[in-house]
C-alpha positions in Angstrom: 44.6 89.7 4.3 47.5 91.8 5.6 45.8 94.0 8.1 48.2 95.8 10.5 47.9 95.6 14.2 49.4 97.7 17.1 52.4 95.4 17.1 53.5 96.5 13.7 54.4 99.9 14.9 55.9 98.7 18.1 58.3 96.2 16.4 59.1 98.7 13.6 60.0 101.3 16.2 62.3 98.8 17.9 64.1 98.1 14.7 64.4 101.8 13.9 66.0 102.3 17.3 68.2 99.3 17.6 68.6 97.9 14.1 67.4 94.6 12.6 66.3 91.9 15.1 66.6 88.1 15.2 63.5 86.1 14.2 63.4 84.8 17.7 62.9 88.4 19.0 60.3 89.0 16.4 58.4 85.8 17.2 58.6 86.6 20.9 57.0 89.9 20.4 54.2 88.4 18.2 53.4 85.7 20.7 54.2 87.3 24.1 54.2 91.1 23.9 52.3 92.1 27.1 48.6 92.6 26.2 49.2 92.4 22.5 50.9 89.1 21.7 49.0 86.0 20.5 49.3 84.2 23.8 49.1 87.3 26.1 45.9 88.8 24.8 42.3 87.8 25.5 40.4 85.5 23.1 40.0 81.9 22.4 43.0 80.3 20.6 41.9 76.6 20.6 38.8 74.8 19.4 36.1 75.7 16.9 36.1 79.3 17.9 39.9 79.6 17.9 42.6 79.1 15.3 43.5 75.4 15.7 42.5 72.1 17.4 44.6 70.1 19.8 44.3 66.6 21.2 42.6 68.2 24.3 39.7 69.5 22.2 39.0 66.1 20.6 37.7 64.3 23.7 38.2 64.0 27.5 39.6 60.5 27.0 43.0 62.2 26.1 43.3 63.8 29.5 41.9 60.7 31.2 44.6 58.5 29.7 47.3 61.0 30.8 45.7 60.8 34.3 46.1 57.0 34.2 49.8 57.4 33.5 50.1 60.1 36.2 48.6 57.7 38.7 51.1 55.1 37.7 53.9 57.7 38.1 52.6 58.3 41.6 52.7 54.6 42.4 56.2 54.3 41.0 57.3 56.9 43.5 55.9 54.8 46.4 52.4 56.5 46.5 53.5 59.6 48.5 51.0 61.4 50.7 51.6 64.6 48.7 51.8 64.8 45.0 51.9 68.0 42.8 50.9 68.4 39.2 52.3 71.4 37.3 50.9 72.3 33.9 52.8 74.9 31.8 50.6 76.6 29.3 47.2 75.4 30.5 45.0 77.6 28.2 41.4 77.4 29.5 42.2 74.5 31.8 40.4 71.8 29.9 43.3 69.2 30.0 43.9 69.9 33.7 40.2 69.4 34.4 40.0 66.1 32.6 43.0 64.9 34.6 41.7 66.1 37.9 38.2 64.7 37.3 39.7 61.3 36.5 41.9 61.3 39.7 38.9 62.4 41.8 36.7 59.6 40.4 39.2 56.7 40.1 42.3 57.5 42.3 40.9 58.6 45.7 44.2 58.0 47.6 46.2 60.0 45.0 43.6 62.8 44.9 43.6 63.2 48.6 47.1 64.7 48.5 47.0 66.1 45.0 47.5 69.8 44.2 47.7 71.5 40.8 49.9 74.4 39.9 49.2 76.3 36.6 52.1 78.2 35.1 50.4 80.8 33.0 51.7 83.9 31.1 48.3 85.4 30.4 46.6 86.7 33.5 43.1 86.9 31.9 43.1 83.1 31.6 42.9 82.6 35.3 39.2 83.3 35.4 38.5 80.8 32.7 40.6 78.2 34.5 38.9 78.9 37.8 35.5 78.3 36.1 36.7 75.1 34.3 38.3 73.7 37.5 35.7 74.9 40.0 35.3 71.4 41.4 39.0 71.3 42.3 39.5 75.0 43.2 40.8 74.3 46.7 43.7 72.4 45.2 44.8 75.1 42.7 47.6 77.6 42.6 49.0 79.8 39.9 52.5 80.9 39.0 53.8 83.3 36.4 56.7 82.0 34.2 59.1 84.3 36.0 57.9 83.0 39.4 58.3 79.4 38.1 61.9 80.1 36.9 62.9 82.1 40.0 64.2 79.1 41.9 61.8 79.7 44.8 59.3 77.1 43.7 60.0 73.3 44.0 57.8 70.3 44.0 57.6 66.5 43.8 55.3 65.0 41.3 54.7 65.5 37.5 55.2 68.5 35.3 53.3 68.2 32.0 52.8 70.3 28.9 50.8 69.9 25.7 51.9 72.0 22.7 54.1 74.3 24.7 57.6 73.9 23.3 56.5 74.5 19.6 55.5 78.0 20.6 58.8 79.0 22.1 60.6 81.6 19.9 63.1 80.1 17.4 66.1 81.5 15.5 66.0 80.9 11.8 69.2 80.0 10.0 70.3 79.1 6.4 73.3 77.3 5.1 75.2 79.2 2.4 78.4 78.6 0.5 80.0 80.9 3.0 78.7 78.9 6.0 75.9 79.1 8.5 74.0 82.4 8.4 71.1 83.7 10.4 67.8 85.2 9.0 67.1 88.6 10.6 64.0 90.8 10.5 64.3 94.4 9.3 61.7 97.0 8.4 62.1 98.8 5.0 59.7 100.8 2.9 56.9 100.2 5.4 57.2 96.4 5.3 59.0 93.8 7.3 61.8 92.1 5.3 64.2 89.3 5.9 68.0 89.8 5.8 70.8 87.3 6.0 73.7 88.0 8.3 76.3 86.5 10.6 74.8 84.4 13.4 73.8 86.5 16.4 75.4 84.0 18.7 77.9 81.2 18.3 75.5 79.0 20.2 73.5 78.4 16.9 76.4 76.6 15.2 77.4 74.9 18.4 73.8 73.6 18.8 73.8 71.9 15.4 77.2 70.3 16.2 75.8 68.9 19.5 73.0 67.2 17.7 75.2 66.1 14.8 73.3 67.9 12.1 74.8 69.3 8.9 72.6 71.5 6.8 73.2 71.5 3.1 73.7 74.7 1.0 70.3 76.4 0.5 68.6 74.7 3.4 66.8 76.8 6.0 66.0 75.6 9.5 64.8 76.7 12.9 66.9 76.4 16.1 65.1 76.6 19.4 67.6 77.9 22.0 64.7 78.6 24.4 63.7 74.9 24.8 66.9 73.9 26.7 66.5 77.0 28.9 62.9 76.1 29.7 63.8 72.5 30.5 66.7 73.7 32.7 64.3 75.9 34.7 61.8 73.0 34.9 64.4 70.6 36.3 65.4 73.1 39.0 61.9 73.0 40.3 61.5 69.2 40.3 62.9 67.5 43.4 61.6 64.1 42.4 59.2 62.9 39.7 58.5 63.2 36.0 58.4 65.7 33.1 55.9 64.7 30.4 56.1 66.6 27.1 53.5 66.3 24.3 54.1 68.2 21.1 54.6 67.8 17.3 58.1 67.3 16.2 60.8 64.7 15.5 64.2 63.5 16.6 66.9 65.8 15.1 67.8 63.5 12.2 64.2 63.6 11.0 63.6 67.2 11.8 66.6 68.5 9.8 66.3 66.1 6.9 67.0 67.7 3.5 63.5 67.2 2.4 62.5 70.0 4.8 64.4 72.5 2.8 62.5 75.5 4.1 62.2 74.3 7.8 59.0 73.8 9.6 57.8 77.3 10.6 54.0 77.7 10.2 51.3 80.1 11.3 47.6 79.3 12.1 44.7 81.7 11.8 41.1 80.6 12.0 42.0 77.0 11.2 43.9 78.0 8.1 47.6 77.4 7.6 49.7 80.4 6.7 53.4 80.5 5.8 53.8 84.3 6.2 54.7 85.3 9.8 54.8 89.0 8.9 51.1 89.6 8.7 48.4 89.8 11.4 51.0 90.3 14.1 49.6 89.1 17.4 46.5 87.6 15.8 48.0 84.4 14.4 49.9 81.6 16.0 53.5 81.0 14.9 55.0 77.6 15.6 58.0 75.4 14.7 58.3 71.6 15.1 60.1 70.4 18.2 63.6 68.9 18.2 63.1 66.1 20.7 66.8 65.0 20.5 67.8 68.3 22.1 65.2 67.8 24.9 66.5 64.3 25.6 70.2 65.2 25.5 69.7 68.4 27.5 67.6 66.4 30.0 70.4 63.8 30.4 73.0 66.6 31.0 70.6 68.0 33.7 70.3 64.7 35.5 67.1 63.4 34.0 66.5 59.9 32.8 64.8 59.4 29.4 62.0 56.9 30.3 60.0 56.8 27.1 59.7 58.5 23.7 57.4 57.7 20.8 54.4 58.6 18.8 51.2 59.7 20.5 49.2 56.7 19.3 51.7 54.3 20.9 51.5 56.2 24.2 47.7 56.3 24.2 47.3 52.6 23.2 49.7 51.5 25.9 48.5 53.8 28.6 44.8 53.1 28.4 42.8 54.5 25.5 41.4 51.1 24.8 40.0 50.9 28.3 38.4 54.4 27.8 36.8 53.2 24.6 35.5 50.1 26.3 34.0 52.2 29.1 32.2 54.2 26.4 30.9 51.0 24.9 29.5 49.9 28.3 27.9 53.2 28.9 24.2 54.1 28.5 24.9 56.2 25.5 22.9 55.5 22.3 24.5 53.5 19.5 24.6 56.6 17.4 26.5 58.5 20.1 28.9 55.6 20.7 29.7 55.5 16.9 30.3 59.2 16.9 32.6 58.9 19.9 34.6 56.0 18.3 35.1 58.1 15.2 36.2 61.0 17.3 38.7 59.1 19.3 40.2 57.7 16.1 41.6 61.2 15.5 43.8 60.8 18.5 45.4 57.5 17.6 45.2 57.2 13.8 48.6 57.7 12.1 48.6 59.3 8.6 45.7 61.8 8.6 45.1 61.8 12.4 47.0 63.1 15.4 48.5 59.7 16.2 51.9 60.1 14.6 52.0 63.9 14.1 52.5 64.3 17.9 55.2 62.7 20.0 55.4 62.0 23.7 58.5 62.3 25.8 58.7 61.2 29.5 61.7 62.0 31.6 62.2 61.3 35.3 64.3 62.5 38.2 65.1 60.6 41.3 62.9 57.6 40.5 64.5 54.2 40.7 63.5 51.9 37.8 60.4 53.8 36.6 57.6 51.4 35.5 55.0 53.2 33.5 51.9 52.1 31.5 53.4 53.4 28.3 56.2 50.9 28.6 53.8 48.0 28.1 53.7 46.3 24.8 50.7 47.3 22.7 48.2 44.5 23.0 50.1 42.9 25.8 
């Protein structure tokens, strides 16, 4: 299935005018071209009617556990009268709704001064988010990514994201006997084709040196130069509080291991994995695993403290998923429904086959003395 889309002609015309482009530029067009990119066009991306599932779509307990941790963040900051949540890439608002619902039900003092800012690139999502978050509409505000990064917005509280960094455009590189080379995208004979050339920026090689990674000859990899830029913009907005990042990925030593000879780039279309990014332009998701080492080191350089990093199952177990399961057990639901919910929640915490160790959680703080969070508790203790 290689149907062409309007983006084919647009990207081909750019290459004809300016020459070959980096894969990062190609990926940016496929995902974010105004009105035509995967994330900037209408349509469901997540869930049964979309192209992939996330932890958000499994059960509301995922968002409720995050809300438990957010409440602990608020307390660790001295329970301020005003507290702002910022979600980057909120999709239809499901995660934000689960978090806000929990705070309204269980954390009345926090909720009294709580506001929610959604940073969204796709304008058409605002109506879906308004509908999803109707019960909290008086606390909502929206910002475009440009407004968010402008330096005119600042807040104290928590910025969180779920599967955002993996969708930032990446450069693709390959190690050759002659040294590091970059994979470019060209257009020849009516088809997109890859070409190997000198790196488009010395920052690619410098990036690998900073994280102490040496690729072996023949190995391909992705380098996300946009992730540090995004984190830098985020830090400029945060006067005090936390940045919570949930995504799939690894520390650099694991991400760039020789066994990942071809890198981690993948596409998703109607719940099928595709390894060809040059088809269905704008209709399929393109992602690459996150390098958490870069986020942690970049955060330190920007003045953040790395508070906690680990697998999603460890975060959920420490921060309150067991309490959520116990509440389900005490509910008036039928035994059949309780069993179904237990099996559903297993997907969030089961390693090897579930989402428990595929996803990692990173929490960083700024201006908080000795943060004490739920996820820092020992599991079972």
